[in-house]
N, C-alpha and C positions, 0 to 999 in steps of 0.2 A: 457564766457557771451554771452546770446542770443542777437541778433541783434534788435535794436529798430525799432518797428512797423512803416512801411511807412506811410506818410501822405497824399498819393495820393489815398487812397481808397475813392470811392464816396459814401458816406453815406446819400447824399440827395436822393438817389433812393434805392429802395428796393434791398435786396441780390440777388434775383432771377430775371430772364428776365421776364419784365412786357409785353412783346409784345406777349407771349404765355399764354394759359390758364393755362397750369401746372404750369408755374412759378407764375402766380397769386395766384393761388390755395396754393401753398408753403407758399407764403407771408401771405394770409389771415388766414391759419391755425395757423400761428404764432401770428398774431395780435389778433385773436379772442380767443387765449387759455385761458380758465376760470381761470387758475392758476394765471395768471397776477393780478386779483382782489384782491389776498392774498399778493401782495407785500405791504411792509411797506413804510412810507413816507421816511425813511432813505435809503431804497433801491432804490427808485424813485430819490431822491436827489443825490445819488451817481451815477446813470446812467445819469442824467441831466448834472452832472458836467463833467463826461467823454466825453459826446457828445459835449457840448459847448466847452470844451478844445480842443477837436480834431478838430473842426471846425475851431478854431483860429491857428491851427497848434502845439499845446500842446498835446504831448502824455503821458499819465500816466506811470510811470515807471513800466516795467514788463507787460504791457498789451498785449494781444495776439488779433490776428483777430478775432477768435471766440468770445472772451470777448467783443471786440469792436461791433461786430454784435449783440450779446446778449443785450448789453447796449442800442443800436440803437432801438431795438424791445421793450424794457421795455420803453424806452423814447417814442416811437411812441404809446404805448399803452395808456398812460397817459396824454400826452400833445397834443394839438391841432395844426396840421400841419401848419395852417395859422396865428393863433394869438399867439401860443406859451403858451397859458395859460393851467393850469392844469384842466383836464375835470372832471366834476361831475362823481363820483365813478359808479353809476348805468347806467350812459349815455355812458360809455366807451363800444367798441365792445367786449371786454372780459367779460363784464357782460351780453351780449345778451342770451348766452345760459342758464345760471342758472335762469336768470329773466324770459325769455320767456318760458321755461319749465315749470316753475311754473305757470305763469299767463295763458298760453295756455291750459295746462292740466286741471286747475280748470274751464276755460271758456267751455271746452268741455264736463267736468263732470256734470257742474251746468247750463244747458242751457234751462231748462224746464219751469221754472217759471220766471214771469217778474221781481221781486226783484233781483233774481240771475243774470239774464241778464244785468239789469241796472248796478249792482254792478261790475261784472267782465268786462263789456265793459268800464265801467268808470276807473277802474284800469288799464286796458290794454291802454287807450288812454292817461292817466296820465304818464304812463311809455313811451309810444310812444312821446309824447310831449317832455319829457326830451331828450331821444335818439336824436330826430330830431334837438333839439337846440343844442345839445353837439357836433354833428357831421355835422353842417351846413358848407358850403363851404364859403371861404373869410374872410376878417377880419371886416366886417361891422357890428355894433351892431344892435340887433333886440330890438325894443321897448316892454315895458311890455304890451302895447295895441294890439300890433301884436301877441304876444304869447298868450294873452288871447282869442283873436278872432279865432285863430288856433285851440287851445285847445277845445273851446266851440264847434266850427263848427265839428271837427272830432268826438267828443263825441257823439254830437246830431246825426250825419250821421251814425255813428256805431250802436247806441242805435235803432235809426229808422229801420235801415235795418235788425237787429236781430229780433227785435219785429215784424216787418212787415213780415219776412220770416217765423218765429215761428208760425204766425196766419196761413200762406198759407199751412205750412206742417203739421198742427195737423191731417188732414184726409189722409196723405199718409204714407208711410214706415217710421217707426222709424229711419231707417238708413239715410234716406235723411235729416231728422230733425237734425241729428249729424252734417252735413256740414253747418248749418246756421252759427255758430261761425266763419267759414272760409270766407264765403261771406261777414259777417259783417267787419271782419278785411280787406279784399281787399278793401272794398268801403271806409274804413276810412283812409286807406293809400292813396288813391288817393285824399282824402280831406285834411289829416293832413299835409302830406309832403309839397305840394305847398304852402299851407297857412302858415306853420311855416317857409318857406323859400321864403315869398312873396317879402321881401326886395331885395333878389338877383333878383327876376324876374323884379322888378321895376327899380333898379339901376345898375343891372350887376353884375357879379362876375370877379375877377382879371384873366386876360389872359396874358399869356407870350410867347416868342418865345422858340425854343428848348434849349436855353442856359439860360432860367429862367428870361430873361429880360422883365420887365413888360411893356406891350404895351397899357394898358387901361382897361376898364370893359365893359363886353358885356352881355346883356340880353338874347341874341340868345344862347350863350354858357350856361347860367343859365337854359334855357328850356331843353337844352339837357342833362345836368346835372340831373336835377330834374327828368325828365322822365326816365332816366336808373336807378335812385335810386328807384323810384316807383316800376319799372319792377322787379328789384332784390329783393326788400323788400317783394312783393306779392309772388314771386316764394321761396323766404326763408321761408317763413311760409307754404307753400304747403304740402311738405312731413309730416310734424309735425301734419298738420291739415286734411290730406286726409288718411294717412295709419292708424292711430289709430281707427278712426271710425269703419272700417272694422274688425279691431281685437277685439275691445271692444264689438262690436254687437255680434260677435261669443262668446266671453269670458262670457258675461253676461248670456248666456243661460246654462253655465256650473255650475256644483253643487257648486264649491269652491266659486265663487262670490255670488252665492244666499245664501251661508252660512255666507260669510263674505262680504256684500255689501259694508262696509267701506273701503274696499281694492281697490275700483274702482278708486278713485281719485289718490292715489299714484302710480298704475299701470300706468294710463293714463299720469301722469307726467312723468313717467320714460320712456315710449314710446315716447313722444314728445321730451324728452330730448336727446335720442339716435338719433332721426332724425335731430334735430338742431345741434348737433355737427358735423354733415357732411354738412347739408343744408347751415348753416350759412357762413362759409367760401367759399364753392363752388359758392353760389349765389353771394357773394360779389365780387368773382373773374370773374364774367360774362362779366364786362366791366372794362377796365383800370381805376385805381385809378386817374392816370394823364390822362385825357381824351383830346381829341383833335378834332379839326374841320377845315375845309378849311377856308381861309380868304374870301373866296367868298361867304360863308353863313353868314358871320357878318352883323351887321347893315351897311347900305351904307356910313354913315358919318365915321364910325371906319375903314372901308375898305380903305376910301380915307386917313384917318390919317396915317394908317400902312404902305400904298403903297408910301406915301410921305416920312415917316421916316425910314421905314425899307423895301426898295423895293424888297429885296430878299426873305421876309417871305412869304411862301405859306400856312403854317399851324400854328395855334395857340393852346396853351395847358393851361389846367386849372384843378384844383382839383375838382372833382365831388361831394365830400362829400359822407357821407355813409348813 
């Protein structure tokens, strides 16, 4: 008989070393795997049971270490790390590639008319609002009013940027015009993410010591977390919105696309998808998911509280969100 699996494996942390970019990249290639969105409720429930049982010291009979890690990544792909709730399907990181390749491909194909810009920027910001809400940090609820403000502000910002740049680029090279959707997406990310997570900026996000003992909530930690997410989201969109315009500008001069112009959108979606398969996990891996900062950079009153109750703590840790 095979020996029963040890209960000492630390499944609170990812399988790979998160202090290195390569370790984080391996982790996020697994987390953002689009095949995870095809998992059934039964498969998710099975993974949930394996992980919750294991955390309580109960090992399913015949469970191997590889099966345990697979269950952990299925669990992580569908359940929020702070609240434990099942995440909205299209808001999960595993849905990023198929959803973004479709939306981005269409934004970059239909960018010349005002109705098309309005429609696709609205679709993109609706999707972004769902993703930002689903992957927020902390366990504090966000109100319907806050959700609505963030959604309307980001959509307005993206549409205004796109229409304004479209007007400016009418008399320049068509190639430059193809980059308008990227500028709109970058501007919207700078608006949408902080607004969608404004409660964290106002009230702080949970911070812990290295042993996961909760020390309080910090707005300074929230500022660092949100700025890192904004940077990684903009860079995540960059390859898929910067490389295809050059290729499409070249391809549209060829006989094939002149003969079959309807193929432009599918080709653009495919090119964006290819870029996103790599850009999504690699840009998620730019910063550690379990981010940290020195106690000396926290709010003065929180510094005093931590130094009084935990005098040996020099760094605090927090989930930056995605």
